[in-house]
N, CA, C, O and CB atoms as a CASP TS submission, in Angstrom:
PFRMAT TS
TARGET T0000
AUTHOR 0000-0000-0000
METHOD Language model
MODEL 1
PARENT N/A
ATOM      1  N   MET     1       4.779  -0.993   4.251  1.00  0.00           N
ATOM      2  CA  MET     1       3.249  -1.902   5.692  1.00  0.00           C
ATOM      3  C   MET     1       4.726  -2.096   6.343  1.00  0.00           C
ATOM      4  O   MET     1       5.848  -2.092   5.838  1.00  0.00           O
ATOM      5  CB  MET     1       1.763  -4.133   5.202  1.00  0.00           C
ATOM      6  N   PHE     2       4.218  -2.284   7.794  1.00  0.00           N
ATOM      7  CA  PHE     2       4.664  -2.640   8.622  1.00  0.00           C
ATOM      8  C   PHE     2       4.394  -3.969   9.484  1.00  0.00           C
ATOM      9  O   PHE     2       3.379  -4.606   9.766  1.00  0.00           O
ATOM     10  CB  PHE     2       4.602  -1.768   9.027  1.00  0.00           C
ATOM     11  N   TRP     3       5.571  -4.079   9.734  1.00  0.00           N
ATOM     12  CA  TRP     3       5.037  -5.713   9.887  1.00  0.00           C
ATOM     13  C   TRP     3       4.590  -6.013  11.656  1.00  0.00           C
ATOM     14  O   TRP     3       5.253  -5.774  12.665  1.00  0.00           O
ATOM     15  CB  TRP     3       6.634  -6.990   9.349  1.00  0.00           C
ATOM     16  N   ALA     4       3.475  -6.504  11.539  1.00  0.00           N
ATOM     17  CA  ALA     4       1.843  -6.620  12.839  1.00  0.00           C
ATOM     18  C   ALA     4       1.610  -5.759  12.675  1.00  0.00           C
ATOM     19  O   ALA     4       1.042  -5.279  13.656  1.00  0.00           O
ATOM     20  CB  ALA     4       1.683  -6.819  14.500  1.00  0.00           C
ATOM     21  N   ASP     5       1.733  -4.898  11.643  1.00  0.00           N
ATOM     22  CA  ASP     5       0.132  -3.850  11.213  1.00  0.00           C
ATOM     23  C   ASP     5      -1.074  -4.134  11.670  1.00  0.00           C
ATOM     24  O   ASP     5      -1.077  -5.304  12.052  1.00  0.00           O
ATOM     25  CB  ASP     5      -0.335  -3.830   9.720  1.00  0.00           C
ATOM     26  N   HIS     6      -2.628  -3.363  11.889  1.00  0.00           N
ATOM     27  CA  HIS     6      -3.536  -3.693  12.051  1.00  0.00           C
ATOM     28  C   HIS     6      -4.000  -3.878  10.435  1.00  0.00           C
ATOM     29  O   HIS     6      -3.492  -3.635   9.341  1.00  0.00           O
ATOM     30  CB  HIS     6      -4.129  -2.883  13.007  1.00  0.00           C
ATOM     31  N   ALA     7      -6.010  -4.785  11.227  1.00  0.00           N
ATOM     32  CA  ALA     7      -6.334  -5.044   9.698  1.00  0.00           C
ATOM     33  C   ALA     7      -7.364  -3.880   9.727  1.00  0.00           C
ATOM     34  O   ALA     7      -8.035  -3.607  10.723  1.00  0.00           O
ATOM     35  CB  ALA     7      -6.993  -6.745   9.189  1.00  0.00           C
ATOM     36  N   PRO     8      -7.438  -3.094   8.317  1.00  0.00           N
ATOM     37  CA  PRO     8      -7.656  -4.153   6.976  1.00  0.00           C
ATOM     38  C   PRO     8      -6.246  -3.930   6.450  1.00  0.00           C
ATOM     39  O   PRO     8      -5.576  -2.954   6.788  1.00  0.00           O
ATOM     40  CB  PRO     8      -9.040  -3.707   5.657  1.00  0.00           C
ATOM     41  N   PRO     9      -5.674  -5.188   5.325  1.00  0.00           N
ATOM     42  CA  PRO     9      -4.410  -5.218   5.098  1.00  0.00           C
ATOM     43  C   PRO     9      -4.619  -3.839   3.820  1.00  0.00           C
ATOM     44  O   PRO     9      -5.469  -3.252   3.151  1.00  0.00           O
ATOM     45  CB  PRO     9      -3.785  -6.950   4.647  1.00  0.00           C
ATOM     46  N   HIS    10      -3.116  -3.900   4.123  1.00  0.00           N
ATOM     47  CA  HIS    10      -3.135  -2.061   3.452  1.00  0.00           C
ATOM     48  C   HIS    10      -1.510  -1.375   3.339  1.00  0.00           C
ATOM     49  O   HIS    10      -0.724  -1.407   4.285  1.00  0.00           O
ATOM     50  CB  HIS    10      -4.170  -0.752   4.881  1.00  0.00           C
ATOM     51  N   PHE    11      -1.366  -1.093   2.724  1.00  0.00           N
ATOM     52  CA  PHE    11      -0.268  -0.228   3.344  1.00  0.00           C
ATOM     53  C   PHE    11       0.152   1.324   2.823  1.00  0.00           C
ATOM     54  O   PHE    11      -0.483   2.118   2.129  1.00  0.00           O
ATOM     55  CB  PHE    11       0.952  -1.061   3.199  1.00  0.00           C
ATOM     56  N   HIS    12       1.379   1.415   3.396  1.00  0.00           N
ATOM     57  CA  HIS    12       1.268   3.571   3.582  1.00  0.00           C
ATOM     58  C   HIS    12       1.911   3.956   2.526  1.00  0.00           C
ATOM     59  O   HIS    12       3.081   3.619   2.343  1.00  0.00           O
ATOM     60  CB  HIS    12       2.224   4.586   5.092  1.00  0.00           C
ATOM     61  N   ALA    13       1.023   4.963   1.411  1.00  0.00           N
ATOM     62  CA  ALA    13       1.962   5.831   0.662  1.00  0.00           C
ATOM     63  C   ALA    13       2.336   7.506   1.012  1.00  0.00           C
ATOM     64  O   ALA    13       1.565   8.420   1.303  1.00  0.00           O
ATOM     65  CB  ALA    13       1.385   5.772  -0.680  1.00  0.00           C
ATOM     66  N   LEU    14       3.665   7.504   0.875  1.00  0.00           N
ATOM     67  CA  LEU    14       4.353   8.364   1.085  1.00  0.00           C
ATOM     68  C   LEU    14       4.608   9.597   0.069  1.00  0.00           C
ATOM     69  O   LEU    14       4.789   9.139  -1.059  1.00  0.00           O
ATOM     70  CB  LEU    14       5.266   7.748   1.386  1.00  0.00           C
ATOM     71  N   TYR    15       4.678  10.911   0.091  1.00  0.00           N
ATOM     72  CA  TYR    15       4.769  12.103  -0.313  1.00  0.00           C
ATOM     73  C   TYR    15       4.869  13.340   0.204  1.00  0.00           C
ATOM     74  O   TYR    15       3.801  13.947   0.278  1.00  0.00           O
ATOM     75  CB  TYR    15       4.116  12.162  -0.819  1.00  0.00           C
ATOM     76  N   GLY    16       5.338  13.609   0.389  1.00  0.00           N
ATOM     77  CA  GLY    16       6.989  14.691   0.877  1.00  0.00           C
ATOM     78  C   GLY    16       6.051  14.543   2.099  1.00  0.00           C
ATOM     79  O   GLY    16       5.765  13.448   2.585  1.00  0.00           O
ATOM     80  N   GLU    17       5.446  16.123   2.708  1.00  0.00           N
ATOM     81  CA  GLU    17       4.777  15.976   4.262  1.00  0.00           C
ATOM     82  C   GLU    17       3.784  15.189   4.130  1.00  0.00           C
ATOM     83  O   GLU    17       3.126  14.872   5.121  1.00  0.00           O
ATOM     84  CB  GLU    17       4.210  17.267   4.993  1.00  0.00           C
ATOM     85  N   TYR    18       3.442  14.655   2.707  1.00  0.00           N
ATOM     86  CA  TYR    18       1.565  13.535   2.980  1.00  0.00           C
ATOM     87  C   TYR    18       1.743  12.191   3.017  1.00  0.00           C
ATOM     88  O   TYR    18       2.559  11.497   2.412  1.00  0.00           O
ATOM     89  CB  TYR    18       0.213  13.556   1.528  1.00  0.00           C
ATOM     90  N   GLU    19       0.620  11.800   4.042  1.00  0.00           N
ATOM     91  CA  GLU    19       1.125  10.330   4.114  1.00  0.00           C
ATOM     92  C   GLU    19      -0.255   9.527   3.435  1.00  0.00           C
ATOM     93  O   GLU    19      -0.931  10.456   2.993  1.00  0.00           O
ATOM     94  CB  GLU    19       1.543   9.786   5.939  1.00  0.00           C
ATOM     95  N   ALA    20      -0.763   8.626   3.236  1.00  0.00           N
ATOM     96  CA  ALA    20      -2.507   8.264   2.854  1.00  0.00           C
ATOM     97  C   ALA    20      -1.840   6.694   3.347  1.00  0.00           C
ATOM     98  O   ALA    20      -0.652   6.372   3.357  1.00  0.00           O
ATOM     99  CB  ALA    20      -3.404   8.554   0.635  1.00  0.00           C
ATOM    100  N   LEU    21      -3.048   5.863   3.744  1.00  0.00           N
ATOM    101  CA  LEU    21      -2.963   4.385   4.519  1.00  0.00           C
ATOM    102  C   LEU    21      -4.614   4.000   2.549  1.00  0.00           C
ATOM    103  O   LEU    21      -5.660   4.132   1.914  1.00  0.00           O
ATOM    104  CB  LEU    21      -3.894   4.401   7.466  1.00  0.00           C
ATOM    105  N   ILE    22      -3.718   3.672   2.739  1.00  0.00           N
ATOM    106  CA  ILE    22      -4.571   2.755   1.689  1.00  0.00           C
ATOM    107  C   ILE    22      -4.886   0.996   1.992  1.00  0.00           C
ATOM    108  O   ILE    22      -4.133   0.080   2.319  1.00  0.00           O
ATOM    109  CB  ILE    22      -3.647   2.842   0.222  1.00  0.00           C
ATOM    110  N   ASP    23      -6.548   1.065   1.671  1.00  0.00           N
ATOM    111  CA  ASP    23      -7.060  -0.165   1.522  1.00  0.00           C
ATOM    112  C   ASP    23      -6.234  -1.046   0.469  1.00  0.00           C
ATOM    113  O   ASP    23      -6.462  -0.810  -0.718  1.00  0.00           O
ATOM    114  CB  ASP    23      -8.477  -0.002   1.152  1.00  0.00           C
ATOM    115  N   ILE    24      -5.366  -1.965   0.761  1.00  0.00           N
ATOM    116  CA  ILE    24      -5.239  -3.844  -0.562  1.00  0.00           C
ATOM    117  C   ILE    24      -6.154  -4.010  -1.094  1.00  0.00           C
ATOM    118  O   ILE    24      -5.807  -3.801  -2.256  1.00  0.00           O
ATOM    119  CB  ILE    24      -5.126  -5.568  -0.011  1.00  0.00           C
ATOM    120  N   ARG    25      -7.344  -4.296  -1.116  1.00  0.00           N
ATOM    121  CA  ARG    25      -8.856  -5.164  -1.172  1.00  0.00           C
ATOM    122  C   ARG    25      -9.227  -4.397  -2.222  1.00  0.00           C
ATOM    123  O   ARG    25      -9.197  -4.767  -3.396  1.00  0.00           O
ATOM    124  CB  ARG    25     -10.070  -5.159   0.228  1.00  0.00           C
ATOM    125  N   THR    26      -9.627  -3.183  -1.774  1.00  0.00           N
ATOM    126  CA  THR    26     -10.565  -2.156  -2.538  1.00  0.00           C
ATOM    127  C   THR    26      -9.713  -1.000  -2.945  1.00  0.00           C
ATOM    128  O   THR    26      -9.746  -0.695  -4.137  1.00  0.00           O
ATOM    129  CB  THR    26     -11.829  -1.596  -1.611  1.00  0.00           C
ATOM    130  N   LEU    27      -9.100  -0.443  -2.292  1.00  0.00           N
ATOM    131  CA  LEU    27      -8.444   0.047  -2.842  1.00  0.00           C
ATOM    132  C   LEU    27      -8.261   1.549  -3.120  1.00  0.00           C
ATOM    133  O   LEU    27      -7.747   2.166  -4.053  1.00  0.00           O
ATOM    134  CB  LEU    27      -8.573  -0.534  -3.526  1.00  0.00           C
ATOM    135  N   ALA    28      -9.270   2.161  -1.206  1.00  0.00           N
ATOM    136  CA  ALA    28      -9.563   2.633  -1.584  1.00  0.00           C
ATOM    137  C   ALA    28      -9.036   3.772   0.185  1.00  0.00           C
ATOM    138  O   ALA    28      -8.830   3.352   1.323  1.00  0.00           O
ATOM    139  CB  ALA    28     -10.752   2.100  -2.416  1.00  0.00           C
ATOM    140  N   VAL    29      -8.997   4.980  -0.269  1.00  0.00           N
ATOM    141  CA  VAL    29      -8.053   5.648   1.489  1.00  0.00           C
ATOM    142  C   VAL    29      -8.278   5.181   2.651  1.00  0.00           C
ATOM    143  O   VAL    29      -9.451   4.966   2.961  1.00  0.00           O
ATOM    144  CB  VAL    29      -8.327   7.151   2.029  1.00  0.00           C
ATOM    145  N   MET    30      -7.350   4.937   3.474  1.00  0.00           N
ATOM    146  CA  MET    30      -8.302   5.071   4.462  1.00  0.00           C
ATOM    147  C   MET    30      -8.207   6.030   5.782  1.00  0.00           C
ATOM    148  O   MET    30      -9.104   6.302   6.580  1.00  0.00           O
ATOM    149  CB  MET    30      -8.444   3.841   4.850  1.00  0.00           C
ATOM    150  N   ARG    31      -6.861   6.453   5.766  1.00  0.00           N
ATOM    151  CA  ARG    31      -6.765   7.851   6.621  1.00  0.00           C
ATOM    152  C   ARG    31      -5.790   8.715   5.406  1.00  0.00           C
ATOM    153  O   ARG    31      -5.153   8.276   4.448  1.00  0.00           O
ATOM    154  CB  ARG    31      -5.817   7.624   8.510  1.00  0.00           C
ATOM    155  N   GLY    32      -5.956   9.882   5.825  1.00  0.00           N
ATOM    156  CA  GLY    32      -5.360  10.583   5.160  1.00  0.00           C
ATOM    157  C   GLY    32      -5.156  11.355   3.866  1.00  0.00           C
ATOM    158  O   GLY    32      -5.995  12.024   3.263  1.00  0.00           O
ATOM    159  N   THR    33      -3.704  11.105   3.507  1.00  0.00           N
ATOM    160  CA  THR    33      -4.610  12.233   2.165  1.00  0.00           C
ATOM    161  C   THR    33      -3.241  12.515   1.104  1.00  0.00           C
ATOM    162  O   THR    33      -2.267  13.096   1.584  1.00  0.00           O
ATOM    163  CB  THR    33      -5.387  14.352   3.024  1.00  0.00           C
ATOM    164  N   LEU    34      -3.222  12.128  -0.181  1.00  0.00           N
ATOM    165  CA  LEU    34      -2.209  12.513  -1.146  1.00  0.00           C
ATOM    166  C   LEU    34      -2.635  13.526  -2.208  1.00  0.00           C
ATOM    167  O   LEU    34      -3.690  14.161  -2.201  1.00  0.00           O
ATOM    168  CB  LEU    34      -1.735  11.317  -1.814  1.00  0.00           C
ATOM    169  N   PRO    35      -1.931  13.570  -2.868  1.00  0.00           N
ATOM    170  CA  PRO    35      -2.313  15.432  -3.360  1.00  0.00           C
ATOM    171  C   PRO    35      -2.754  14.745  -4.858  1.00  0.00           C
ATOM    172  O   PRO    35      -2.293  13.646  -5.165  1.00  0.00           O
ATOM    173  CB  PRO    35      -0.469  17.068  -3.461  1.00  0.00           C
ATOM    174  N   ARG    36      -3.694  15.484  -5.776  1.00  0.00           N
ATOM    175  CA  ARG    36      -4.277  14.318  -6.376  1.00  0.00           C
ATOM    176  C   ARG    36      -3.951  12.888  -7.987  1.00  0.00           C
ATOM    177  O   ARG    36      -4.386  11.859  -8.506  1.00  0.00           O
ATOM    178  CB  ARG    36      -5.378  15.090  -6.553  1.00  0.00           C
ATOM    179  N   ARG    37      -2.556  14.261  -8.075  1.00  0.00           N
ATOM    180  CA  ARG    37      -2.004  12.829  -9.059  1.00  0.00           C
ATOM    181  C   ARG    37      -0.569  11.662  -8.792  1.00  0.00           C
ATOM    182  O   ARG    37      -0.151  10.532  -9.047  1.00  0.00           O
ATOM    183  CB  ARG    37      -1.574  13.556 -10.584  1.00  0.00           C
ATOM    184  N   ALA    38      -0.263  12.940  -8.092  1.00  0.00           N
ATOM    185  CA  ALA    38      -0.256  11.613  -6.409  1.00  0.00           C
ATOM    186  C   ALA    38      -0.558  10.288  -6.506  1.00  0.00           C
ATOM    187  O   ALA    38      -0.004   9.276  -6.935  1.00  0.00           O
ATOM    188  CB  ALA    38      -1.463  11.871  -5.160  1.00  0.00           C
ATOM    189  N   LEU    39      -1.709  10.607  -5.931  1.00  0.00           N
ATOM    190  CA  LEU    39      -2.890   9.514  -5.638  1.00  0.00           C
ATOM    191  C   LEU    39      -3.112   8.697  -6.812  1.00  0.00           C
ATOM    192  O   LEU    39      -2.850   7.494  -6.815  1.00  0.00           O
ATOM    193  CB  LEU    39      -4.327  10.181  -5.259  1.00  0.00           C
ATOM    194  N   ALA    40      -3.791   9.582  -8.239  1.00  0.00           N
ATOM    195  CA  ALA    40      -3.927   8.477  -9.204  1.00  0.00           C
ATOM    196  C   ALA    40      -2.705   7.580  -9.405  1.00  0.00           C
ATOM    197  O   ALA    40      -2.972   6.386  -9.538  1.00  0.00           O
ATOM    198  CB  ALA    40      -4.289   9.037 -10.502  1.00  0.00           C
ATOM    199  N   LEU    41      -1.169   7.991  -9.461  1.00  0.00           N
ATOM    200  CA  LEU    41      -0.145   7.412  -9.797  1.00  0.00           C
ATOM    201  C   LEU    41      -0.436   5.964  -8.658  1.00  0.00           C
ATOM    202  O   LEU    41      -0.708   4.823  -9.033  1.00  0.00           O
ATOM    203  CB  LEU    41       1.261   8.488  -9.640  1.00  0.00           C
ATOM    204  N   VAL    42      -0.301   6.373  -7.405  1.00  0.00           N
ATOM    205  CA  VAL    42      -0.471   5.047  -6.289  1.00  0.00           C
ATOM    206  C   VAL    42      -1.751   4.444  -6.648  1.00  0.00           C
ATOM    207  O   VAL    42      -1.624   3.230  -6.486  1.00  0.00           O
ATOM    208  CB  VAL    42      -0.545   5.489  -4.530  1.00  0.00           C
ATOM    209  N   LEU    43      -2.609   4.650  -6.949  1.00  0.00           N
ATOM    210  CA  LEU    43      -3.787   3.595  -7.159  1.00  0.00           C
ATOM    211  C   LEU    43      -3.587   2.620  -8.191  1.00  0.00           C
ATOM    212  O   LEU    43      -4.071   1.489  -8.173  1.00  0.00           O
ATOM    213  CB  LEU    43      -5.080   4.256  -7.511  1.00  0.00           C
ATOM    214  N   GLU    44      -2.676   3.214  -9.317  1.00  0.00           N
ATOM    215  CA  GLU    44      -2.812   2.893 -10.653  1.00  0.00           C
ATOM    216  C   GLU    44      -1.434   1.870 -10.419  1.00  0.00           C
ATOM    217  O   GLU    44      -1.066   0.991 -11.197  1.00  0.00           O
ATOM    218  CB  GLU    44      -2.795   4.318 -11.878  1.00  0.00           C
ATOM    219  N   TRP    45      -0.914   2.179  -9.368  1.00  0.00           N
ATOM    220  CA  TRP    45       0.686   1.389  -9.347  1.00  0.00           C
ATOM    221  C   TRP    45       0.040  -0.082  -8.233  1.00  0.00           C
ATOM    222  O   TRP    45       0.550  -1.194  -8.370  1.00  0.00           O
ATOM    223  CB  TRP    45       2.439   2.783  -8.268  1.00  0.00           C
ATOM    224  N   ALA    46      -1.022   0.146  -7.265  1.00  0.00           N
ATOM    225  CA  ALA    46      -1.419  -0.378  -6.175  1.00  0.00           C
ATOM    226  C   ALA    46      -2.582  -1.575  -6.677  1.00  0.00           C
ATOM    227  O   ALA    46      -2.950  -2.461  -5.906  1.00  0.00           O
ATOM    228  CB  ALA    46      -1.931   0.827  -5.207  1.00  0.00           C
ATOM    229  N   SER    47      -3.210  -1.418  -8.429  1.00  0.00           N
ATOM    230  CA  SER    47      -4.301  -2.121  -8.800  1.00  0.00           C
ATOM    231  C   SER    47      -3.370  -2.975  -9.731  1.00  0.00           C
ATOM    232  O   SER    47      -3.765  -4.138  -9.814  1.00  0.00           O
ATOM    233  CB  SER    47      -5.620  -1.265  -9.431  1.00  0.00           C
ATOM    234  N   LEU    48      -2.186  -2.686 -10.485  1.00  0.00           N
ATOM    235  CA  LEU    48      -1.200  -3.581 -11.283  1.00  0.00           C
ATOM    236  C   LEU    48      -0.388  -4.681  -9.665  1.00  0.00           C
ATOM    237  O   LEU    48       0.210  -5.734  -9.885  1.00  0.00           O
ATOM    238  CB  LEU    48       0.276  -2.187 -12.402  1.00  0.00           C
ATOM    239  N   HIS    49      -0.502  -4.332  -8.770  1.00  0.00           N
ATOM    240  CA  HIS    49       0.135  -5.866  -8.015  1.00  0.00           C
ATOM    241  C   HIS    49      -0.415  -6.448  -6.545  1.00  0.00           C
ATOM    242  O   HIS    49       0.015  -7.196  -5.667  1.00  0.00           O
ATOM    243  CB  HIS    49       1.853  -5.635  -7.674  1.00  0.00           C
ATOM    244  N   ARG    50      -2.005  -5.411  -6.879  1.00  0.00           N
ATOM    245  CA  ARG    50      -2.751  -6.310  -5.856  1.00  0.00           C
ATOM    246  C   ARG    50      -2.022  -7.221  -5.135  1.00  0.00           C
ATOM    247  O   ARG    50      -1.638  -7.121  -3.969  1.00  0.00           O
ATOM    248  CB  ARG    50      -3.734  -7.076  -6.442  1.00  0.00           C
ATOM    249  N   GLU    51      -1.801  -8.429  -6.186  1.00  0.00           N
ATOM    250  CA  GLU    51      -1.475  -9.510  -5.494  1.00  0.00           C
ATOM    251  C   GLU    51      -0.596  -9.511  -4.889  1.00  0.00           C
ATOM    252  O   GLU    51      -0.693 -10.090  -3.806  1.00  0.00           O
ATOM    253  CB  GLU    51      -1.385 -10.363  -5.981  1.00  0.00           C
ATOM    254  N   GLU    52       0.836  -8.820  -5.280  1.00  0.00           N
ATOM    255  CA  GLU    52       1.938  -9.196  -4.745  1.00  0.00           C
ATOM    256  C   GLU    52       1.621  -8.124  -3.462  1.00  0.00           C
ATOM    257  O   GLU    52       2.680  -8.157  -2.837  1.00  0.00           O
ATOM    258  CB  GLU    52       3.350  -9.066  -5.753  1.00  0.00           C
ATOM    259  N   LEU    53       1.225  -7.718  -3.152  1.00  0.00           N
ATOM    260  CA  LEU    53       0.385  -6.161  -1.786  1.00  0.00           C
ATOM    261  C   LEU    53       0.664  -7.521  -0.920  1.00  0.00           C
ATOM    262  O   LEU    53       1.648  -7.675  -0.198  1.00  0.00           O
ATOM    263  CB  LEU    53      -2.110  -5.187  -1.890  1.00  0.00           C
ATOM    264  N   MET    54      -0.398  -8.498  -1.125  1.00  0.00           N
ATOM    265  CA  MET    54      -1.435  -8.960  -0.104  1.00  0.00           C
ATOM    266  C   MET    54      -0.703 -10.461   0.103  1.00  0.00           C
ATOM    267  O   MET    54      -1.108 -11.006   1.130  1.00  0.00           O
ATOM    268  CB  MET    54      -3.257  -8.973  -0.740  1.00  0.00           C
ATOM    269  N   GLU    55       0.391 -11.330  -0.727  1.00  0.00           N
ATOM    270  CA  GLU    55       0.732 -11.378  -0.842  1.00  0.00           C
ATOM    271  C   GLU    55       2.285 -10.572   0.562  1.00  0.00           C
ATOM    272  O   GLU    55       2.343 -11.109   1.668  1.00  0.00           O
ATOM    273  CB  GLU    55       0.071 -11.457  -1.870  1.00  0.00           C
ATOM    274  N   ASN    56       2.946  -9.791   0.346  1.00  0.00           N
ATOM    275  CA  ASN    56       3.778  -8.386   1.428  1.00  0.00           C
ATOM    276  C   ASN    56       2.915  -8.902   2.476  1.00  0.00           C
ATOM    277  O   ASN    56       3.445  -9.732   3.215  1.00  0.00           O
ATOM    278  CB  ASN    56       3.533  -6.258   1.019  1.00  0.00           C
ATOM    279  N   TRP    57       1.725  -8.601   2.703  1.00  0.00           N
ATOM    280  CA  TRP    57       0.945  -8.450   3.942  1.00  0.00           C
ATOM    281  C   TRP    57       0.607  -9.775   4.514  1.00  0.00           C
ATOM    282  O   TRP    57      -0.527  -9.405   4.820  1.00  0.00           O
ATOM    283  CB  TRP    57      -0.322  -7.663   3.703  1.00  0.00           C
ATOM    284  N   LYS    58       0.621 -10.515   4.757  1.00  0.00           N
ATOM    285  CA  LYS    58       1.057 -11.876   4.661  1.00  0.00           C
ATOM    286  C   LYS    58       2.313 -12.255   5.288  1.00  0.00           C
ATOM    287  O   LYS    58       2.609 -12.904   6.292  1.00  0.00           O
ATOM    288  CB  LYS    58       1.145 -12.214   3.367  1.00  0.00           C
ATOM    289  N   LEU    59       3.285 -11.337   3.921  1.00  0.00           N
ATOM    290  CA  LEU    59       4.459 -12.244   4.927  1.00  0.00           C
ATOM    291  C   LEU    59       5.361 -10.835   6.013  1.00  0.00           C
ATOM    292  O   LEU    59       6.537 -10.845   6.376  1.00  0.00           O
ATOM    293  CB  LEU    59       6.038 -13.307   3.470  1.00  0.00           C
ATOM    294  N   CYS    60       4.424  -9.888   6.258  1.00  0.00           N
ATOM    295  CA  CYS    60       4.831  -8.626   7.169  1.00  0.00           C
ATOM    296  C   CYS    60       3.804  -9.194   8.584  1.00  0.00           C
ATOM    297  O   CYS    60       4.043  -8.980   9.772  1.00  0.00           O
ATOM    298  CB  CYS    60       4.275  -6.722   6.301  1.00  0.00           C
ATOM    299  N   GLU    61       2.752  -9.883   8.059  1.00  0.00           N
ATOM    300  CA  GLU    61       1.788 -10.341   9.718  1.00  0.00           C
ATOM    301  C   GLU    61       2.734 -11.156  10.776  1.00  0.00           C
ATOM    302  O   GLU    61       2.806 -11.127  12.005  1.00  0.00           O
ATOM    303  CB  GLU    61       0.223 -11.669   9.377  1.00  0.00           C
ATOM    304  N   SER    62       3.731 -12.223   9.325  1.00  0.00           N
ATOM    305  CA  SER    62       4.403 -13.635   9.599  1.00  0.00           C
ATOM    306  C   SER    62       5.968 -13.441  10.295  1.00  0.00           C
ATOM    307  O   SER    62       6.868 -14.246  10.533  1.00  0.00           O
ATOM    308  CB  SER    62       4.542 -14.519   8.014  1.00  0.00           C
ATOM    309  N   LEU    63       5.835 -12.067  10.481  1.00  0.00           N
ATOM    310  CA  LEU    63       7.739 -10.933  10.822  1.00  0.00           C
ATOM    311  C   LEU    63       8.208 -11.859   9.677  1.00  0.00           C
ATOM    312  O   LEU    63       8.563 -12.980  10.041  1.00  0.00           O
ATOM    313  CB  LEU    63       9.140 -11.153  12.971  1.00  0.00           C
ATOM    314  N   GLN    64       8.258 -11.641   8.625  1.00  0.00           N
ATOM    315  CA  GLN    64       8.562 -11.999   7.317  1.00  0.00           C
ATOM    316  C   GLN    64       8.784 -10.458   6.714  1.00  0.00           C
ATOM    317  O   GLN    64       8.158  -9.403   6.817  1.00  0.00           O
ATOM    318  CB  GLN    64       7.313 -12.974   6.580  1.00  0.00           C
ATOM    319  N   GLN    65      10.356 -11.003   5.836  1.00  0.00           N
ATOM    320  CA  GLN    65      10.772  -9.718   4.887  1.00  0.00           C
ATOM    321  C   GLN    65       9.766  -9.363   3.541  1.00  0.00           C
ATOM    322  O   GLN    65       9.251 -10.310   2.946  1.00  0.00           O
ATOM    323  CB  GLN    65      12.362 -10.063   4.236  1.00  0.00           C
ATOM    324  N   PRO    66       9.503  -7.916   3.078  1.00  0.00           N
ATOM    325  CA  PRO    66       7.898  -8.707   2.179  1.00  0.00           C
ATOM    326  C   PRO    66       9.531  -8.101   0.816  1.00  0.00           C
ATOM    327  O   PRO    66      10.686  -7.677   0.827  1.00  0.00           O
ATOM    328  CB  PRO    66       5.158  -7.355   2.220  1.00  0.00           C
ATOM    329  N   LYS    67       8.370  -8.524  -0.148  1.00  0.00           N
ATOM    330  CA  LYS    67       9.182  -9.086  -1.213  1.00  0.00           C
ATOM    331  C   LYS    67       8.795  -7.324  -2.488  1.00  0.00           C
ATOM    332  O   LYS    67       7.761  -6.659  -2.562  1.00  0.00           O
ATOM    333  CB  LYS    67       8.343 -11.201  -1.835  1.00  0.00           C
ATOM    334  N   LYS    68      10.321  -7.126  -3.353  1.00  0.00           N
ATOM    335  CA  LYS    68      10.219  -5.863  -3.701  1.00  0.00           C
ATOM    336  C   LYS    68       9.076  -6.425  -4.609  1.00  0.00           C
ATOM    337  O   LYS    68       8.754  -7.542  -5.011  1.00  0.00           O
ATOM    338  CB  LYS    68      11.560  -5.020  -4.283  1.00  0.00           C
ATOM    339  N   ILE    69       8.529  -4.926  -4.775  1.00  0.00           N
ATOM    340  CA  ILE    69       6.863  -5.095  -6.099  1.00  0.00           C
ATOM    341  C   ILE    69       8.381  -4.240  -6.808  1.00  0.00           C
ATOM    342  O   ILE    69       9.383  -3.816  -6.231  1.00  0.00           O
ATOM    343  CB  ILE    69       4.368  -3.794  -5.786  1.00  0.00           C
ATOM    344  N   ASP    70       8.001  -4.236  -8.249  1.00  0.00           N
ATOM    345  CA  ASP    70       8.207  -3.276  -8.915  1.00  0.00           C
ATOM    346  C   ASP    70       7.623  -1.020  -9.082  1.00  0.00           C
ATOM    347  O   ASP    70       6.627  -0.361  -8.786  1.00  0.00           O
ATOM    348  CB  ASP    70       7.858  -4.196  -9.798  1.00  0.00           C
ATOM    349  N   PRO    71       8.350  -0.866  -9.413  1.00  0.00           N
ATOM    350  CA  PRO    71       8.154   0.564  -9.336  1.00  0.00           C
ATOM    351  C   PRO    71       7.248   1.031 -11.019  1.00  0.00           C
ATOM    352  O   PRO    71       7.774   0.905 -12.124  1.00  0.00           O
ATOM    353  CB  PRO    71       9.957   1.356  -9.084  1.00  0.00           C
ATOM    354  N   LEU    72       5.515   1.678 -10.711  1.00  0.00           N
ATOM    355  CA  LEU    72       4.928   2.296 -12.194  1.00  0.00           C
ATOM    356  C   LEU    72       5.836   1.969 -13.245  1.00  0.00           C
ATOM    357  O   LEU    72       7.030   2.036 -12.955  1.00  0.00           O
ATOM    358  CB  LEU    72       4.765   3.969 -12.253  1.00  0.00           C
ATOM    359  N   ASP    73       5.520   1.623 -14.425  1.00  0.00           N
ATOM    360  CA  ASP    73       6.476   2.385 -15.554  1.00  0.00           C
ATOM    361  C   ASP    73       5.989   3.292 -16.226  1.00  0.00           C
ATOM    362  O   ASP    73       6.673   3.872 -17.068  1.00  0.00           O
ATOM    363  CB  ASP    73       6.984   1.633 -16.553  1.00  0.00           C
TER
END
């Protein structure tokens, strides 16, 4: 996430030379692409941490430091 980023609430997922913007509310890819396996893992992680992602989005909107979110086990 980036401070004061554009709506809708989303996060950037990076994997090698790939990047995708993922909508936090719907978990849809807004822009970009990731390899199929990487995307599946990112979406699994995001579905488990959706509330934390939205909390971080709100923190970033108010130019506050986002909280660490645990990785996928």
